[in-house]
C-alpha positions in Angstrom: 130.9 70.9 93.8 134.5 71.1 95.0 137.2 73.8 94.7 140.9 74.0 95.4 140.9 76.4 98.3 140.0 80.0 98.2 136.5 81.5 98.4 133.8 80.8 95.8 130.4 82.1 95.1 127.7 80.2 93.2 124.5 81.8 91.9 121.7 79.3 92.6 118.9 81.8 92.1 117.8 85.4 91.3 120.1 85.5 88.2 117.5 85.5 85.4 114.6 86.5 87.5 113.5 88.7 90.4 112.8 85.7 92.7 114.5 82.7 94.1 117.4 84.5 95.9 120.0 81.8 96.8 123.8 82.4 96.8 126.2 79.6 98.0 129.4 80.9 99.5 132.2 78.3 100.0 135.3 79.0 102.0 137.6 76.2 103.0 135.4 73.4 104.1 132.5 75.7 104.9 129.3 76.1 102.9 127.0 79.1 103.7 123.8 79.8 101.8 123.0 83.5 101.7 119.2 83.7 101.3 117.0 80.7 100.7 114.1 82.0 98.6 111.3 80.6 96.6 111.1 81.0 92.8 107.8 82.6 91.8 106.1 83.6 88.6 106.6 81.7 85.4 106.0 77.9 85.7 109.5 77.1 84.5 110.9 79.1 87.4 108.5 77.6 89.9 109.6 74.2 88.8 113.1 75.0 90.2 111.6 74.8 93.7 111.0 71.1 93.1 114.4 70.4 91.6 117.2 69.3 93.9 119.8 71.9 94.9 123.2 71.5 93.1 124.7 70.6 96.5 123.2 68.3 99.1 121.2 70.3 101.7 122.9 68.4 104.5 126.3 69.7 103.2 125.3 73.3 103.9 126.7 74.5 107.2 124.5 77.6 107.7 121.9 79.8 106.0 122.2 83.6 106.3 119.0 85.6 105.5 118.9 89.2 104.3 115.1 89.5 105.1 111.8 87.6 105.5 110.1 88.0 102.1 109.4 84.6 100.6 111.6 85.1 97.6 114.4 85.3 100.1 113.3 83.0 102.9 110.5 80.8 101.6 112.6 77.7 100.6 113.9 77.2 104.2 111.2 74.6 105.1 111.9 72.7 102.0 115.7 72.8 102.7 115.1 71.4 106.2 112.7 68.8 104.9 115.4 67.7 102.5 118.1 67.3 105.1 119.6 70.7 106.1 120.3 70.7 109.9 122.4 73.8 110.4 121.6 77.2 111.9 119.6 79.9 110.1 121.0 83.3 111.0 119.0 86.5 110.6 118.3 89.7 112.4 115.7 89.4 115.2 113.1 91.3 113.1 113.5 88.9 110.2 113.3 85.8 112.5 110.1 87.2 114.0 108.5 87.8 110.6 109.5 84.4 109.4 107.4 82.9 112.2 104.4 84.5 110.4 105.4 84.1 106.7 106.7 80.6 106.6 103.8 78.8 108.2 101.4 80.9 106.1 103.3 79.9 103.0 103.0 76.2 103.9 99.3 76.7 104.7 98.7 78.3 101.3 100.5 75.6 99.5 98.4 72.9 101.2 95.3 74.9 100.4 96.3 75.2 96.7 97.1 71.6 96.4 93.8 70.6 98.0 91.9 73.0 95.7 93.7 71.6 92.6 92.9 68.1 93.8 89.2 68.8 94.3 88.8 70.7 91.0 91.0 68.4 89.0 93.0 71.5 87.8 96.5 69.9 88.2 98.2 67.5 85.8 99.0 65.4 88.9 96.4 63.0 90.2 97.4 63.8 93.8 99.1 67.2 93.9 101.3 67.8 96.9 102.6 71.0 98.5 106.3 71.7 98.4 106.0 71.8 102.2 103.3 72.0 104.7 102.5 74.5 107.5 103.9 71.8 109.9 107.1 71.6 108.0 107.4 75.4 108.2 106.8 75.4 111.9 109.5 72.7 112.3 112.0 74.8 110.4 111.6 77.7 112.8 113.6 75.7 115.4 116.8 76.3 113.3 116.6 80.1 113.5 119.3 81.9 115.5 118.6 85.7 115.7 121.6 88.0 115.6 121.8 91.8 116.0 122.6 94.3 113.4 126.3 95.2 113.0 127.5 92.6 115.6 130.2 90.3 114.0 129.0 86.7 113.6 131.8 84.1 113.2 130.7 81.2 111.0 134.1 79.4 110.9 137.8 80.0 110.7 138.4 83.2 108.8 134.7 83.6 108.0 132.6 86.4 109.5 129.3 88.0 108.7 127.6 91.3 109.7 124.1 92.4 109.2 123.8 96.0 108.0 120.4 97.9 107.9 118.8 97.8 104.4 115.5 99.6 105.1 112.8 97.9 102.9 110.9 96.0 105.7 111.4 95.2 109.4 114.6 93.3 110.0 115.9 93.7 106.4 119.6 93.7 106.1 122.5 93.9 103.8 124.9 91.1 104.5 128.7 91.8 104.6 130.9 88.7 104.6 134.7 88.7 105.1 136.7 85.5 104.3 140.3 84.7 104.9 143.0 86.4 106.9 145.9 88.8 106.2 146.8 89.2 102.5 144.3 86.5 101.6 141.4 88.4 103.2 138.5 89.3 100.9 135.0 90.6 101.3 131.6 90.2 99.5 128.6 92.4 100.2 125.0 91.4 99.4 122.5 94.2 99.2 119.4 92.0 99.8 116.5 94.2 98.9 117.5 97.8 99.3 114.9 100.2 100.7 114.2 103.7 99.5 115.8 107.0 100.6 112.4 108.6 101.4 110.2 105.6 102.3 107.3 106.8 104.5 107.5 103.8 106.8 111.1 102.5 106.9 114.4 104.3 107.5 116.8 104.4 104.5 119.5 101.8 103.9 122.9 102.3 105.5 125.7 103.5 103.1 127.6 100.9 101.2 130.8 99.9 103.0 134.1 99.2 101.1 134.0 95.7 99.6 135.9 93.6 97.1 132.8 92.1 95.5 129.3 93.5 95.5 126.1 91.5 94.7 123.3 93.9 94.1 119.6 93.6 93.5 118.1 95.2 90.4 114.4 94.9 90.8 113.8 98.4 89.5 117.2 98.8 87.9 115.6 100.0 84.6 113.2 102.6 85.9 112.6 105.4 88.3 109.6 105.5 90.6 107.0 108.2 89.9 107.7 111.3 92.0 104.1 112.2 92.6 102.8 111.9 96.2 101.7 108.3 96.8 99.2 109.4 99.4 97.4 111.5 96.8 97.6 108.9 94.1 95.9 106.4 96.5 93.4 109.0 97.5 92.4 109.6 93.9 91.6 105.9 93.4 89.5 105.6 96.6 87.5 108.8 96.0 86.9 107.8 92.3 85.7 104.3 93.2 83.7 105.3 96.2 81.8 107.8 94.1 80.5 105.0 91.9 79.7 102.9 95.0 82.5 100.4 94.1 85.0 98.2 95.9 88.7 98.9 96.0 90.6 95.6 96.2 94.2 96.3 97.0 96.7 93.5 96.5 99.4 94.0 99.1 102.4 92.1 100.5 101.3 91.2 104.0 104.5 92.5 105.6 105.6 96.0 104.7 103.2 97.1 102.0 100.0 96.6 104.0 101.5 98.8 106.7 102.4 101.5 104.2 99.0 101.4 102.7 97.3 101.8 106.1 99.7 104.7 106.9 98.7 106.5 103.7 95.0 105.8 104.2 95.1 107.1 107.8 96.8 110.3 106.6 94.1 110.7 104.0 91.3 110.1 106.5 92.8 112.5 109.0 92.8 115.3 106.3 89.2 114.3 105.1 90.7 113.5 101.7 88.8 110.2 101.4 85.1 109.5 102.3 84.3 107.7 105.6 83.8 104.2 104.0 84.7 100.9 105.6 88.3 99.8 105.2 89.3 96.2 105.9 92.7 94.6 106.4 92.0 91.0 105.4 95.3 89.3 106.1 95.8 87.5 109.4 99.5 87.7 108.8 99.4 91.4 108.4 97.3 91.7 111.5 99.9 89.7 113.5 102.7 91.8 112.1 101.3 94.9 113.8 102.9 94.2 117.2 106.3 93.7 115.5 106.3 97.4 114.4 105.8 98.2 118.1 108.6 95.9 119.1 111.2 97.4 116.7 110.5 101.2 116.8 114.2 102.0 116.0 113.8 100.6 112.5 110.9 102.7 111.2 109.8 106.4 111.1 106.4 106.2 112.7 105.6 108.4 115.6 103.2 107.2 118.3 100.2 109.1 117.0 100.6 107.8 113.4 101.0 104.3 114.7 97.8 104.5 116.7 95.8 106.1 113.8 97.2 103.6 111.3 96.0 100.6 113.2 92.7 102.1 114.4 91.7 102.8 110.8 90.9 99.3 109.3 88.7 96.6 110.6 91.0 93.6 111.1 89.7 90.4 109.5 91.1 87.1 110.8 88.3 84.5 110.4 87.9 82.8 107.0 84.1 83.1 107.3 84.3 86.9 107.8 86.6 87.0 104.8 84.0 85.3 102.7 81.3 87.6 103.9 83.3 90.6 102.4 82.6 89.1 99.0 78.8 89.5 99.6 79.0 93.0 101.2 79.5 95.1 98.1 80.7 98.7 98.0 81.6 101.2 98.8 84.6 99.8 100.8 88.3 99.2 100.6 89.9 95.7 101.1 93.6 95.3 101.7 94.6 91.7 101.2 97.5 89.5 100.3 99.2 88.3 98.1 100.7 91.3 96.5 101.3 89.7 93.1 97.9 87.8 93.1 99.8 84.5 93.4 97.5 83.1 96.1 95.7 84.0 99.4 92.5 85.7 100.2 92.9 88.4 97.7 92.1 85.9 94.9 88.6 85.4 96.3 88.0 89.1 96.3 89.2 89.5 92.7 86.9 86.6 91.8 84.0 88.3 93.5 84.6 91.9 92.4 86.8 91.7 89.3 83.9 91.4 86.8 82.2 94.7 87.7 83.6 97.9 86.1 82.6 100.1 89.0 85.2 98.3 91.2 89.0 98.7 91.1 91.9 96.3 91.6 95.0 98.1 92.9 98.5 96.6 92.4 100.7 98.2 95.1 104.2 96.8 94.2 106.4 94.9 91.8 104.7 92.2 89.7 107.1 89.4 88.7 106.7 88.0 85.2 104.3 85.1 85.1 102.2 86.2 88.0 98.5 87.2 87.7 99.5 90.7 88.8 101.9 91.0 85.8 99.1 89.7 83.5 96.8 92.4 84.7 99.5 95.1 84.1 99.9 93.7 80.6 96.1 94.3 79.9 94.7 90.8 80.6 90.9 90.8 80.4 90.6 87.5 82.4 92.5 85.7 85.1 92.7 82.0 85.7 91.7 81.6 89.4 91.1 78.1 90.9 90.6 76.5 87.5 88.1 79.1 86.3 88.7 82.0 83.8 87.4 85.1 85.7 86.6 88.1 83.4 88.2 91.3 84.6 86.2 94.4 83.9 87.2 96.3 87.0 89.5 99.3 86.7 93.2 98.2 87.2 95.5 100.6 88.9 99.2 100.3 89.5 100.8 102.4 92.2 104.5 102.0 91.5 105.4 104.8 93.9 104.4 102.7 96.8 107.2 100.3 96.2 109.6 99.6 99.1 112.5 98.9 96.6 115.1 101.5 95.6 114.8 102.4 92.0 117.7 102.6 89.5 118.6 106.2 90.5 118.5 105.4 94.2 120.6 102.3 93.8 123.2 104.3 91.8 123.3 107.1 94.5 123.7 104.4 97.2 126.6 102.9 95.4 128.1 106.3 94.9 128.6 106.5 98.7 131.2 103.8 98.7 134.8 105.1 99.3 136.3 102.8 96.7 135.3 100.7 93.7 134.8 97.0 94.2 136.7 94.6 92.0 133.4 93.4 90.6 129.7 94.0 90.9 127.3 91.1 90.1 123.9 92.4 89.2 121.1 90.0 90.3 117.5 89.8 91.5 115.9 91.5 88.5 114.3 90.6 85.2 116.7 90.4 82.3 116.2 94.0 81.1 116.3 95.6 84.5 119.6 93.8 85.4 121.3 94.7 82.2 120.2 98.3 82.4 121.7 98.6 85.9 124.9 96.9 84.7 125.4 99.4 82.0 124.8 102.3 84.4 127.3 101.0 86.9 129.9 100.6 84.2 129.3 104.0 82.4 128.4 106.2 85.4 130.7 104.8 88.1 133.4 103.2 85.9 133.1 100.0 87.9 133.4 96.5 86.5 129.9 94.9 86.5 128.1 92.0 84.9 125.0 89.8 85.1 126.0 86.3 86.2 124.5 83.1 84.8 122.2 80.8 86.7 124.3 78.2 88.5 127.5 80.0 87.6 130.4 79.8 90.2 133.0 82.5 90.5 136.3 82.8 92.5 136.0 85.8 94.7 139.8 86.4 94.8 139.8 86.7 91.0 136.2 87.8 90.1 135.4 87.9 86.4 
């Protein structure tokens, strides 16, 4: 992939899906990959993780991460395994979270490959993980943390700044300027935008003037419910506890687990839920607790709420203790990863408690197409878990108002803070309908040029089309 000068942007992911965020920026002889995420969900998307990148990994000079969630960072160990040797730049919070998420991702992939091998549930005779926990640990040596708003020079005429995005600890918008003088241009990546009134994280910083904007559109076609998420969660816990059931909450280990604990602590303090056991069964979420203490400037928690939040659940680290939860029965609440039921300990809890109608499975965030969580939302009465079809008779509850993503209205209000219109807005990181809905709103309500790019498309940032 070569170009005659200028600055070019190629969309290697997140163009027809809400996962696999990867954008290649080329300026002069420099290649910078903005985000390096895993494709998740449908099998045809997951197979892209195994396919070679359109450019050799060793030809990429640097990776710049918006944040630590695996659909933005989870391909880094594979990239290193395949030859990348440059620096990975991120905020300190993102770098710290990646020390938890990436090895855990490698461990889960090893575990899933071994389970598939033992049960014969793979079409491969010897299924292999995309990368191992050891590969992930090795990739952490390439991280170079960089502070918010401090200019980072990546080469002649190429500069990056991390701008707060809310969403989770360390999450950033990435603002890139390329060239000098009359040839200078800028491109701004939203990453995942947080919400204006998120109970845990501060709101995203306003949009700065930019020539090109690359925006996420996860919830581009909808508005979050405006009811109180604390009360919505309390309703579920009270209802299930009354019938002596188990509430299994599928939560992203970083960000969502903390938000859930905050809401549950508020409910318990006001005696709005019964005094039943609450378990946080995610070693990674347990480890993340100290990071919220390390970066108090990024979140809204006061000291009292922080103490109450982490005093509430019983923390489960050991795998044997996790298995014992499946024998305990209700009433109780289990918070466990992964948030879209793609793997992890939560699958064992769904396997144990999903068949009983007195229990509930709570989905606490976005469910990408092709995931078990999306199947449940669509009314599935069974889930394929470790080679077995598990009947689902438990109550299924979706709490969309717990999402840490800005919805369509919030994205539009955030864009409206920009002092001038970009030359072009590329709408990415959303399912097809969500991206196209946001594109239409940008065009009709703001009068800006906007479109949804194609997978693997390359554009000239000086003349965006």
